[in-house]
DOTORDO-998397 format. One record per residue (C-alpha): residue number from 1; x, y, z. Coordinates in Angstrom, 3 decimals. Example, Ala and Ser with C-alpha at 12.3 -4.5 7.8 and 13.67 -1.06 7.14 Angstrom:
BEGIN
+-----+----------+----------+----------+
!  nr !        X !        Y !        Z !
+-----+----------+----------+----------+
!   1 !   12.300 !   -4.500 !    7.800 !
!   2 !   13.670 !   -1.060 !    7.140 !
+-----+----------+----------+----------+
***
This chain:
BEGIN
+-----+----------+----------+----------+
!  nr !        X !        Y !        Z !
+-----+----------+----------+----------+
!   1 !   -0.162 !    0.059 !    0.212 !
!   2 !    1.251 !    3.506 !   -1.017 !
!   3 !    1.932 !    5.821 !    1.321 !
!   4 !   -0.595 !    8.205 !    0.286 !
!   5 !   -2.944 !    5.474 !    0.964 !
!   6 !   -1.649 !    4.699 !    4.452 !
!   7 !   -2.541 !    8.262 !    5.179 !
!   8 !   -5.945 !    8.316 !    4.119 !
!   9 !   -6.593 !    5.040 !    6.452 !
!  10 !   -5.173 !    7.141 !    8.837 !
!  11 !   -7.128 !    9.939 !    8.376 !
!  12 !  -10.205 !    8.108 !    7.763 !
!  13 !  -10.141 !    6.103 !   11.340 !
!  14 !   -9.251 !    9.326 !   12.840 !
!  15 !  -12.711 !   10.818 !   12.631 !
!  16 !  -14.470 !    7.229 !   11.991 !
!  17 !  -13.971 !    7.035 !   16.050 !
!  18 !  -15.284 !   10.220 !   16.758 !
!  19 !  -18.406 !    9.931 !   14.271 !
!  20 !  -18.947 !    6.610 !   15.949 !
!  21 !  -20.440 !    8.352 !   18.887 !
!  22 !  -20.200 !   12.145 !   18.918 !
!  23 !  -23.735 !   12.710 !   17.111 !
!  24 !  -25.570 !    9.363 !   18.755 !
!  25 !  -24.369 !    9.752 !   22.367 !
!  26 !  -27.391 !   12.480 !   23.523 !
!  27 !  -29.809 !    9.244 !   22.080 !
!  28 !  -28.516 !    6.977 !   24.686 !
!  29 !  -27.717 !    9.242 !   27.356 !
!  30 !  -31.528 !   10.787 !   27.278 !
!  31 !  -33.124 !    8.577 !   25.868 !
!  32 !  -32.236 !    5.443 !   27.288 !
!  33 !  -29.611 !    6.827 !   30.551 !
!  34 !  -32.454 !    9.470 !   31.227 !
!  35 !  -29.273 !   11.854 !   31.579 !
!  36 !  -31.037 !   15.566 !   32.434 !
!  37 !  -30.115 !   18.106 !   30.096 !
!  38 !  -27.155 !   19.787 !   32.194 !
!  39 !  -25.848 !   16.099 !   32.484 !
!  40 !  -25.591 !   15.771 !   28.977 !
!  41 !  -24.489 !   19.134 !   28.180 !
!  42 !  -21.780 !   18.206 !   30.753 !
!  43 !  -20.320 !   15.218 !   28.707 !
!  44 !  -19.984 !   17.210 !   25.449 !
!  45 !  -18.175 !   20.216 !   27.687 !
!  46 !  -15.366 !   17.545 !   28.075 !
!  47 !  -14.284 !   18.095 !   24.757 !
!  48 !  -13.675 !   21.793 !   25.451 !
!  49 !  -11.866 !   21.251 !   28.686 !
!  50 !   -9.559 !   18.757 !   27.264 !
!  51 !   -8.838 !   21.324 !   24.391 !
!  52 !   -7.904 !   24.137 !   26.867 !
!  53 !   -4.372 !   22.369 !   27.260 !
!  54 !   -3.899 !   18.789 !   26.332 !
!  55 !   -3.577 !   19.124 !   22.716 !
!  56 !   -0.476 !   21.764 !   23.451 !
!  57 !    0.822 !   19.382 !   26.345 !
!  58 !    1.027 !   16.382 !   23.726 !
!  59 !    2.118 !   18.579 !   21.195 !
!  60 !    5.179 !   19.197 !   23.104 !
!  61 !    6.133 !   15.809 !   24.119 !
!  62 !    5.861 !   14.900 !   20.277 !
!  63 !    7.920 !   17.886 !   19.344 !
!  64 !   10.505 !   17.498 !   22.002 !
!  65 !   10.919 !   13.569 !   23.486 !
!  66 !    9.052 !   11.000 !   21.801 !
!  67 !    8.274 !   10.202 !   18.129 !
!  68 !    4.512 !   11.547 !   16.996 !
!  69 !    3.116 !    8.511 !   15.340 !
!  70 !    3.948 !    6.704 !   18.717 !
!  71 !    2.330 !    9.638 !   21.073 !
!  72 !   -0.831 !    9.025 !   18.608 !
!  73 !   -1.008 !    5.299 !   18.696 !
!  74 !   -0.519 !    5.819 !   22.700 !
!  75 !   -3.274 !    7.915 !   23.241 !
!  76 !   -5.709 !    6.075 !   20.460 !
!  77 !   -4.382 !    3.078 !   22.836 !
!  78 !   -5.623 !    4.941 !   26.127 !
!  79 !   -8.899 !    6.161 !   24.320 !
!  80 !  -10.430 !    2.664 !   23.619 !
!  81 !  -10.036 !    1.421 !   27.125 !
!  82 !  -11.712 !    4.382 !   28.490 !
!  83 !  -14.615 !    4.294 !   25.837 !
!  84 !  -14.882 !    0.509 !   26.768 !
!  85 !  -15.289 !    1.771 !   30.174 !
!  86 !  -17.499 !    4.060 !   29.442 !
!  87 !  -19.703 !    1.567 !   27.779 !
!  88 !  -20.385 !   -0.368 !   31.274 !
!  89 !  -21.550 !    3.339 !   33.430 !
!  90 !  -24.662 !    4.507 !   34.084 !
!  91 !  -23.794 !    7.217 !   36.768 !
!  92 !  -23.882 !   10.531 !   35.162 !
!  93 !  -20.872 !   11.883 !   37.483 !
!  94 !  -19.042 !    8.892 !   36.651 !
!  95 !  -19.362 !    9.045 !   32.779 !
!  96 !  -18.788 !   12.706 !   33.176 !
!  97 !  -15.350 !   12.150 !   34.445 !
!  98 !  -14.512 !    9.025 !   32.139 !
!  99 !  -15.247 !   10.807 !   29.255 !
! 100 !  -13.417 !   13.923 !   29.872 !
! 101 !  -10.383 !   11.486 !   30.329 !
! 102 !  -10.836 !   10.132 !   26.663 !
! 103 !  -11.486 !   13.552 !   25.503 !
! 104 !   -7.865 !   14.239 !   27.390 !
! 105 !   -6.063 !   11.603 !   24.927 !
! 106 !   -8.438 !   12.451 !   22.091 !
! 107 !   -8.693 !   15.612 !   21.074 !
! 108 !   -5.213 !   15.925 !   21.009 !
! 109 !   -4.871 !   13.459 !   18.328 !
! 110 !   -6.397 !   15.664 !   16.200 !
! 111 !   -3.550 !   17.894 !   15.762 !
! 112 !   -1.050 !   15.157 !   15.945 !
! 113 !   -3.189 !   13.147 !   13.236 !
! 114 !   -2.289 !   16.426 !   11.313 !
! 115 !    1.328 !   16.507 !   12.201 !
! 116 !    2.160 !   12.816 !   11.385 !
! 117 !    0.306 !   13.674 !    7.902 !
! 118 !    2.170 !   16.438 !    6.945 !
! 119 !    5.994 !   14.890 !    8.325 !
! 120 !    5.959 !   12.016 !    6.258 !
! 121 !    4.477 !   13.787 !    3.124 !
! 122 !    7.501 !   15.887 !    3.671 !
! 123 !    9.510 !   12.793 !    4.075 !
! 124 !    8.103 !   11.162 !    0.916 !
! 125 !    8.840 !   14.358 !   -1.286 !
! 126 !    5.089 !   15.135 !   -1.660 !
! 127 !    3.872 !   18.827 !   -1.759 !
! 128 !    1.779 !   18.818 !    1.398 !
! 129 !   -0.702 !   21.484 !    0.196 !
! 130 !   -1.580 !   20.228 !   -2.697 !
! 131 !   -1.771 !   16.582 !   -1.542 !
! 132 !   -2.967 !   16.678 !    1.811 !
! 133 !   -6.352 !   17.993 !    1.373 !
! 134 !   -7.364 !   14.664 !   -0.659 !
! 135 !   -6.846 !   12.515 !    2.109 !
! 136 !   -7.654 !   14.864 !    4.777 !
! 137 !  -11.734 !   14.690 !    3.375 !
! 138 !  -11.468 !   11.048 !    4.035 !
! 139 !  -11.565 !   11.974 !    7.911 !
! 140 !  -14.907 !   13.529 !    7.269 !
! 141 !  -16.097 !   10.674 !    5.185 !
! 142 !  -14.953 !    8.102 !    8.167 !
! 143 !  -16.799 !   10.397 !   10.623 !
! 144 !  -20.214 !    9.991 !    8.218 !
! 145 !  -19.489 !    6.114 !    7.238 !
! 146 !  -19.458 !    5.986 !   11.436 !
! 147 !  -22.930 !    7.349 !   11.661 !
! 148 !  -24.149 !    5.554 !    9.203 !
! 149 !  -22.873 !    2.296 !   10.676 !
! 150 !  -24.181 !    2.882 !   14.348 !
! 151 !  -27.599 !    4.130 !   12.448 !
! 152 !  -27.940 !    0.900 !   10.099 !
! 153 !  -26.747 !   -1.682 !   13.396 !
! 154 !  -29.489 !   -0.049 !   15.456 !
! 155 !  -26.891 !    1.427 !   18.204 !
! 156 !  -28.148 !    5.004 !   18.574 !
! 157 !  -29.439 !    4.359 !   21.577 !
! 158 !  -27.604 !    1.741 !   23.408 !
! 159 !  -24.006 !    1.335 !   24.585 !
! 160 !  -22.680 !   -0.426 !   21.636 !
! 161 !  -21.668 !    2.530 !   19.880 !
! 162 !  -19.129 !    3.153 !   22.646 !
! 163 !  -17.634 !   -0.183 !   22.306 !
! 164 !  -17.596 !   -0.472 !   18.502 !
! 165 !  -15.487 !    3.479 !   18.777 !
! 166 !  -13.501 !    1.292 !   21.165 !
! 167 !  -12.920 !   -1.384 !   19.170 !
! 168 !  -11.878 !    1.572 !   16.076 !
! 169 !   -9.760 !    3.321 !   18.538 !
! 170 !   -7.707 !    0.365 !   19.691 !
! 171 !   -7.407 !   -0.731 !   15.448 !
! 172 !   -5.928 !    2.935 !   14.654 !
! 173 !   -4.060 !    2.888 !   18.324 !
! 174 !   -2.058 !    0.067 !   16.569 !
! 175 !   -2.209 !    1.147 !   13.347 !
! 176 !   -0.493 !    4.257 !   14.460 !
! 177 !    2.735 !    2.538 !   15.359 !
! 178 !    3.146 !    0.967 !   12.028 !
! 179 !    3.334 !    4.334 !   10.506 !
! 180 !    6.768 !    5.804 !    9.008 !
! 181 !    8.903 !    7.262 !   12.223 !
! 182 !    8.237 !   11.130 !   12.856 !
! 183 !   11.070 !   12.039 !   15.112 !
! 184 !   11.188 !   15.028 !   17.554 !
! 185 !   12.809 !   17.820 !   15.567 !
! 186 !   13.520 !   19.916 !   18.843 !
! 187 !   13.418 !   22.777 !   16.442 !
! 188 !   12.080 !   25.059 !   19.336 !
! 189 !   14.245 !   24.750 !   22.164 !
! 190 !   15.693 !   27.994 !   21.979 !
! 191 !   11.957 !   29.571 !   21.853 !
! 192 !   10.338 !   30.850 !   25.017 !
! 193 !    8.632 !   29.161 !   27.232 !
! 194 !    5.689 !   31.196 !   26.122 !
! 195 !    6.177 !   30.572 !   22.761 !
! 196 !    6.321 !   26.795 !   23.203 !
! 197 !    3.327 !   26.750 !   24.769 !
! 198 !    1.320 !   28.981 !   22.247 !
! 199 !    0.781 !   31.182 !   24.864 !
! 200 !    2.588 !   34.206 !   22.649 !
! 201 !    0.037 !   34.778 !   20.524 !
! 202 !   -2.287 !   36.648 !   23.176 !
! 203 !   -0.670 !   39.507 !   22.349 !
! 204 !   -3.275 !   39.524 !   19.673 !
! 205 !   -6.021 !   40.742 !   21.955 !
! 206 !   -4.178 !   43.707 !   22.056 !
! 207 !   -5.235 !   44.428 !   18.591 !
! 208 !   -9.210 !   45.902 !   18.713 !
! 209 !  -10.180 !   43.823 !   15.641 !
! 210 !   -8.337 !   40.295 !   16.470 !
! 211 !  -10.047 !   40.947 !   20.114 !
! 212 !  -13.555 !   40.888 !   18.838 !
! 213 !  -12.429 !   38.272 !   16.224 !
! 214 !  -11.602 !   35.879 !   19.030 !
! 215 !  -14.368 !   36.876 !   21.546 !
! 216 !  -17.281 !   35.598 !   18.856 !
! 217 !  -15.338 !   33.121 !   17.614 !
! 218 !  -15.166 !   31.747 !   21.443 !
! 219 !  -19.529 !   32.760 !   21.063 !
! 220 !  -20.138 !   30.554 !   18.087 !
! 221 !  -17.837 !   27.825 !   18.903 !
! 222 !  -20.464 !   27.382 !   21.868 !
! 223 !  -23.159 !   27.238 !   19.375 !
! 224 !  -21.202 !   24.224 !   17.386 !
! 225 !  -21.673 !   22.428 !   20.471 !
! 226 !  -25.728 !   22.326 !   20.965 !
! 227 !  -26.924 !   20.310 !   17.873 !
! 228 !  -23.760 !   17.919 !   18.470 !
! 229 !  -25.587 !   17.330 !   21.809 !
! 230 !  -28.908 !   17.821 !   21.442 !
! 231 !  -29.392 !   17.008 !   17.737 !
! 232 !  -30.109 !   13.068 !   18.482 !
! 233 !  -32.209 !   13.770 !   21.629 !
! 234 !  -34.712 !   15.649 !   19.696 !
! 235 !  -35.085 !   13.643 !   17.058 !
! 236 !  -35.390 !   10.715 !   19.384 !
! 237 !  -38.242 !   12.936 !   21.319 !
! 238 !  -40.686 !   11.927 !   18.204 !
! 239 !  -40.364 !    7.992 !   19.519 !
! 240 !  -43.914 !    8.131 !   20.948 !
! 241 !  -45.470 !   10.480 !   18.017 !
! 242 !  -43.751 !    9.192 !   14.877 !
! 243 !  -42.347 !    5.752 !   15.600 !
! 244 !  -42.622 !    5.017 !   11.795 !
! 245 !  -41.138 !    8.076 !   10.784 !
! 246 !  -37.426 !    8.093 !    8.691 !
! 247 !  -35.958 !   10.864 !   11.090 !
! 248 !  -36.426 !    8.876 !   14.376 !
! 249 !  -35.715 !    5.484 !   12.714 !
! 250 !  -32.541 !    6.685 !   11.427 !
! 251 !  -31.580 !   10.067 !   13.174 !
! 252 !  -27.866 !    9.299 !   12.470 !
! 253 !  -28.552 !    9.180 !    8.850 !
! 254 !  -30.587 !   12.186 !    8.828 !
! 255 !  -28.398 !   13.973 !   10.659 !
! 256 !  -25.051 !   13.165 !    8.590 !
! 257 !  -26.748 !   15.069 !    5.717 !
! 258 !  -24.809 !   17.985 !    7.933 !
! 259 !  -21.127 !   16.774 !    7.336 !
! 260 !  -21.706 !   15.965 !    3.833 !
! 261 !  -23.003 !   19.283 !    3.534 !
! 262 !  -19.532 !   20.555 !    5.381 !
! 263 !  -17.657 !   18.524 !    2.536 !
! 264 !  -19.400 !   20.515 !   -0.131 !
! 265 !  -19.735 !   24.441 !    1.234 !
! 266 !  -15.646 !   23.989 !    1.966 !
! 267 !  -15.461 !   24.209 !   -1.754 !
! 268 !  -17.691 !   27.480 !   -2.275 !
! 269 !  -15.005 !   29.148 !    0.906 !
! 270 !  -12.523 !   30.611 !   -1.496 !
! 271 !  -15.558 !   32.336 !   -3.542 !
! 272 !  -17.131 !   34.162 !   -0.985 !
! 273 !  -14.052 !   35.344 !    0.816 !
! 274 !  -12.835 !   36.376 !   -2.056 !
! 275 !  -15.975 !   38.322 !   -2.980 !
! 276 !  -17.367 !   39.192 !    0.641 !
! 277 !  -14.595 !   39.068 !    3.137 !
! 278 !  -14.156 !   37.526 !    6.338 !
! 279 !  -16.382 !   40.147 !    8.217 !
! 280 !  -19.699 !   39.437 !    5.723 !
! 281 !  -18.975 !   35.635 !    6.014 !
! 282 !  -18.703 !   35.403 !    9.376 !
! 283 !  -21.747 !   37.371 !    9.464 !
! 284 !  -23.665 !   34.814 !    6.844 !
! 285 !  -22.232 !   31.836 !    8.882 !
! 286 !  -24.050 !   33.491 !   12.002 !
! 287 !  -27.696 !   33.732 !   10.264 !
! 288 !  -27.050 !   30.380 !    9.026 !
! 289 !  -27.005 !   29.500 !   12.386 !
! 290 !  -29.882 !   31.273 !   12.987 !
! 291 !  -32.252 !   29.022 !   10.559 !
! 292 !  -30.312 !   25.816 !   11.613 !
! 293 !  -31.748 !   25.997 !   15.097 !
! 294 !  -35.076 !   27.960 !   13.779 !
! 295 !  -36.061 !   25.403 !   11.203 !
! 296 !  -35.542 !   22.775 !   14.520 !
! 297 !  -38.225 !   24.809 !   16.139 !
! 298 !  -40.858 !   24.352 !   13.533 !
! 299 !  -39.570 !   21.175 !   11.951 !
! 300 !  -40.586 !   17.342 !   12.909 !
! 301 !  -39.715 !   14.118 !   11.180 !
! 302 !  -43.118 !   13.500 !    9.663 !
! 303 !  -44.614 !   16.555 !    7.397 !
! 304 !  -41.716 !   18.925 !    8.715 !
! 305 !  -39.240 !   16.599 !    7.662 !
! 306 !  -38.356 !   18.822 !    4.680 !
! 307 !  -37.339 !   21.561 !    7.173 !
! 308 !  -35.005 !   19.168 !    9.057 !
! 309 !  -32.964 !   18.478 !    5.922 !
! 310 !  -32.907 !   21.981 !    5.114 !
! 311 !  -31.329 !   22.509 !    8.323 !
! 312 !  -28.561 !   19.782 !    7.697 !
! 313 !  -27.874 !   21.431 !    4.829 !
! 314 !  -27.337 !   24.806 !    5.972 !
! 315 !  -25.400 !   23.612 !    8.547 !
! 316 !  -22.123 !   22.822 !    6.043 !
! 317 !  -22.350 !   26.976 !    5.578 !
! 318 !  -22.772 !   27.705 !    9.247 !
! 319 !  -19.969 !   25.032 !   10.359 !
! 320 !  -17.515 !   26.385 !    7.257 !
! 321 !  -17.967 !   29.948 !    6.931 !
! 322 !  -16.795 !   30.357 !   10.568 !
! 323 !  -14.685 !   27.760 !   11.715 !
! 324 !  -12.466 !   27.157 !    7.828 !
! 325 !  -12.814 !   31.002 !    7.417 !
! 326 !  -11.888 !   31.924 !   10.270 !
! 327 !   -8.560 !   29.970 !   10.256 !
! 328 !   -7.801 !   31.611 !    7.147 !
! 329 !   -8.399 !   34.788 !    8.641 !
! 330 !   -6.375 !   34.290 !   11.509 !
! 331 !   -3.693 !   32.815 !    9.131 !
! 332 !   -3.683 !   35.787 !    7.081 !
! 333 !   -3.722 !   38.484 !    9.905 !
! 334 !   -1.277 !   37.084 !   12.491 !
! 335 !    2.908 !   37.385 !   12.210 !
! 336 !    4.599 !   35.002 !   10.678 !
! 337 !    6.520 !   34.051 !   13.671 !
! 338 !    3.160 !   33.837 !   15.753 !
! 339 !    0.869 !   32.092 !   13.164 !
! 340 !    1.081 !   28.283 !   14.431 !
! 341 !    0.260 !   29.850 !   17.824 !
! 342 !   -2.568 !   32.105 !   16.489 !
! 343 !   -3.620 !   28.749 !   15.311 !
! 344 !   -3.865 !   27.757 !   18.690 !
! 345 !   -5.456 !   30.311 !   20.120 !
! 346 !   -8.205 !   30.413 !   17.728 !
! 347 !   -8.801 !   26.531 !   18.549 !
! 348 !   -8.244 !   27.166 !   22.428 !
! 349 !  -11.062 !   29.942 !   22.051 !
! 350 !  -13.887 !   28.089 !   19.805 !
! 351 !  -12.897 !   24.143 !   20.638 !
! 352 !  -11.787 !   25.263 !   24.204 !
! 353 !  -13.729 !   27.569 !   25.625 !
! 354 !  -16.320 !   28.223 !   23.347 !
! 355 !  -17.342 !   24.101 !   23.556 !
! 356 !  -17.046 !   24.465 !   27.621 !
! 357 !  -19.443 !   27.119 !   27.838 !
! 358 !  -21.821 !   25.775 !   24.690 !
! 359 !  -22.005 !   22.715 !   26.381 !
! 360 !  -22.959 !   23.660 !   29.970 !
! 361 !  -25.171 !   26.318 !   29.064 !
! 362 !  -26.987 !   24.724 !   26.391 !
! 363 !  -27.987 !   21.664 !   29.040 !
! 364 !  -29.238 !   24.829 !   31.485 !
! 365 !  -31.590 !   25.862 !   28.636 !
! 366 !  -32.740 !   22.658 !   28.091 !
! 367 !  -33.031 !   21.434 !   31.868 !
! 368 !  -35.339 !   25.365 !   31.868 !
! 369 !  -37.387 !   24.221 !   29.465 !
! 370 !  -38.031 !   20.518 !   30.773 !
! 371 !  -41.105 !   19.568 !   32.409 !
! 372 !  -41.765 !   16.033 !   34.067 !
! 373 !  -39.139 !   14.952 !   31.575 !
! 374 !  -40.882 !   16.366 !   28.601 !
! 375 !  -39.193 !   18.814 !   26.809 !
! 376 !  -40.477 !   21.755 !   24.912 !
! 377 !  -37.850 !   21.367 !   22.053 !
! 378 !  -39.875 !   24.422 !   20.428 !
! 379 !  -38.881 !   27.041 !   22.999 !
! 380 !  -35.342 !   25.450 !   22.977 !
! 381 !  -34.373 !   25.634 !   19.791 !
! 382 !  -35.987 !   29.303 !   19.159 !
! 383 !  -33.125 !   30.611 !   22.668 !
! 384 !  -30.513 !   28.751 !   20.647 !
! 385 !  -31.966 !   30.346 !   17.292 !
! 386 !  -32.027 !   33.778 !   19.786 !
! 387 !  -28.869 !   33.898 !   21.046 !
! 388 !  -27.129 !   33.567 !   17.550 !
! 389 !  -28.925 !   36.047 !   16.101 !
! 390 !  -28.488 !   38.552 !   19.011 !
! 391 !  -24.701 !   37.896 !   17.815 !
! 392 !  -25.359 !   38.517 !   14.395 !
! 393 !  -26.940 !   41.874 !   15.195 !
! 394 !  -24.246 !   43.651 !   17.140 !
! 395 !  -21.468 !   42.003 !   14.992 !
! 396 !  -21.227 !   44.267 !   11.758 !
! 397 !  -21.026 !   47.124 !   14.224 !
! 398 !  -18.366 !   46.436 !   16.652 !
! 399 !  -15.902 !   44.057 !   14.407 !
! 400 !  -14.465 !   46.871 !   12.120 !
! 401 !  -13.003 !   45.347 !    9.244 !
! 402 !  -12.463 !   46.981 !    5.558 !
! 403 !  -12.618 !   44.041 !    3.130 !
! 404 !  -10.005 !   44.332 !   -0.246 !
! 405 !  -10.388 !   41.721 !   -2.327 !
! 406 !   -6.971 !   41.796 !   -3.694 !
! 407 !   -5.400 !   40.982 !   -0.410 !
! 408 !   -7.064 !   37.295 !   -0.131 !
! 409 !   -6.104 !   36.019 !   -3.207 !
! 410 !   -4.272 !   33.497 !   -1.597 !
! 411 !   -7.444 !   31.695 !   -0.523 !
! 412 !   -7.748 !   30.284 !   -3.586 !
! 413 !   -4.919 !   27.884 !   -3.984 !
+-----+----------+----------+----------+
***
């Protein structure tokens, strides 16, 4: 098997593990174990908590002491054990701590997977910019494939999804050790401590434009966790009224349209950034989130299925126009000596603090609109839509940025 094929398998499995449970775990926790909204939200907040520091810690280990592919393999093997243990746990507090530990070992692997891919492609003489994206897209395909397997096997509401994810993690953990060596470079041994842990990028907060950007990045990062945490539970709630509907019987297949849409909207980003600039693109993202949640409020798996499908399609725009475009904006607006740190800061604000806030606060909203285990989903989704609408209304007045079409030509590479 050629090296690009081997890296394709690596990326496929990387996100196959996550797709096995991330979207459907809410069904299991809420519908089967009867966790409360705050308890489900807390589980999803573990992704944010772990993202605050663990990618940095594991990155330093891989950079200075241990081969990156071995750190990657070790993290997945430990994660496999934790996921298997989680499948046996039914207590909310214990489940939270086990999933927090799992997140501490899984979240760093996203960056480690990229690092291993970059190093190996470079070792073999490939063009990273040209050859990595077609490899990385298989990660999203892996995520979708895992969702489909879990759905078609009927595991969305039981713990088998965690066992399945555990087995996948073990396979990838062992597989990672077979990859070509990615030796520690220690290229930053003379860098300051703040630089080595990515904290030098915090100087960007001194710029009003970047401060506002990162602040809204945090708020939008919170929005991302909402449908991850409660999209499945929402569809599960129709089991009593619409038990034979497609959206209830195959909730993961319906939700996977979001990831399919994501892969397609990525292709439109160069055009939109070139035409409208980051400010308008982020505004489009915010209002896409409003429609995403609003369509959930008025849709259902029965006669309102088309509204839910439209919501899934809009998700691709809501996610990509913020996450991918935001990352490109950071790349363009920061000095070359701190671009890596700035990307880490962007992830820190979105997948770290933002995800943590989104997990906890969305759970509180769900509990507020829950009476005798019955959730008023329409009010819940309208609250979330109103939240992002508020962001969208104030963003253009506080974020000052003048678009120059000629300055973003590099986005079309």
